[in-house]
C-alpha positions, -999 to 999 in steps of 0.1 A, spaced: 860 596 153 828 601 134 833 608 97 810 623 70 817 631 33 805 666 23 790 662 -12 802 686 -40 773 700 -59 768 723 -89 743 750 -77 714 744 -53 716 709 -37 692 681 -44 689 670 -8 672 638 -18 705 627 -34 728 637 -5 737 614 24 725 624 59 741 620 93 721 613 124 725 631 157 723 598 176 741 607 208 714 617 234 724 633 267 691 634 285 681 598 282 645 589 285 631 624 285 621 629 249 616 610 216 633 639 196 654 628 167 676 650 144 696 647 111 718 669 89 732 671 54 761 692 43 771 701 7 794 726 -10 803 743 -43 829 769 -53 812 797 -34 794 784 -4 786 757 22 750 744 21 734 731 53 701 712 58 690 703 93 658 687 104 642 672 135 613 650 145 599 669 175 564 670 189 566 698 215 582 726 195 590 758 215 590 791 196 595 820 220 629 835 211 630 862 184 654 889 171 691 892 166 700 886 203 677 856 208 687 828 233 684 802 205 693 772 226 662 778 248 638 772 219 636 742 196 671 746 181 693 729 154 730 738 153 761 734 131 796 741 146 827 738 125 864 747 125 872 760 90 911 760 92 932 731 104 954 743 133 933 774 141 915 768 175 886 790 165 853 776 152 820 790 138 787 781 156 754 787 138 723 780 158 688 782 142 654 779 157 620 769 143 609 805 147 637 818 125 660 832 152 697 825 147 730 829 164 762 832 144 794 832 165 831 826 163 856 818 190 877 792 208 852 781 234 820 794 250 841 819 272 859 833 242 830 836 218 821 866 197 786 869 184 784 882 148 754 902 135 754 900 97 730 923 79 712 924 45 728 901 19 753 888 45 725 869 63 732 832 56 696 820 54 682 810 20 651 794 33 631 800 64 624 772 89 594 752 80 572 727 97 573 692 83 554 660 93 562 655 129 588 682 132 606 710 114 635 718 91 658 746 81 683 751 52 708 778 47 741 786 29 772 802 42 792 821 16 829 818 16 829 856 12 813 859 46 835 832 62 867 848 48 860 880 69 871 858 98 891 830 81 907 847 51 923 816 36 892 794 37 889 778 2 878 742 5 887 716 -21 883 679 -25 901 660 2 902 689 27 889 682 62 864 702 82 862 695 119 826 698 129 796 687 149 758 690 146 735 694 175 698 694 185 688 711 218 659 728 235 668 738 271 634 753 279 612 731 258 585 710 274 609 680 273 644 695 275 669 676 253 705 676 239 717 655 210 749 654 189 764 637 158 799 633 172 800 621 209 808 645 237 829 633 267 827 662 291 809 671 324 791 694 325 778 689 290 791 716 267 786 718 229 814 744 227 842 718 228 859 716 194 882 689 207 852 665 203 843 676 168 840 648 142 857 648 108 839 660 76 858 654 44 851 675 12 843 650 -15 
């Protein structure tokens, strides 16, 4: 099982000092040179997430609160906050700033959440970088506790999670993950294949 240590920080993370993970499992072999990475950190109040991709043919056509994020150039973070609880959070972000925040047990039992105002998790907008794009955001424990009231991570706790890169309607459709998926048809909404993230 893939493992990653979530770095504890004091305030805004210095991403240059935090280890990254690679979304190295590619499910459409030979179609695209897309690559993607992630970094996760935490403090006493929130999870910090930084995702980025090398991607030449970026698609930005989905906008608004009900966007089909997975059709555009998209980076995703899925995680199960509570051991033994089958539900997980999925957060999907696009280069154009659309996002999907959901909670459920699988894609057929998934509730889309529409946070407003200060509850919106983004702290930076997606940005173009050399050869691709990146996005960073934070998820406050206050927001997560609306669904998972006991979530209060501490050193040694385990978060089951996966990170994904996709683009179903991009010029070169692609699907990548950090922890490997063993399912047909391919489905990101399979928490049984999540890797292990350990709070440092």
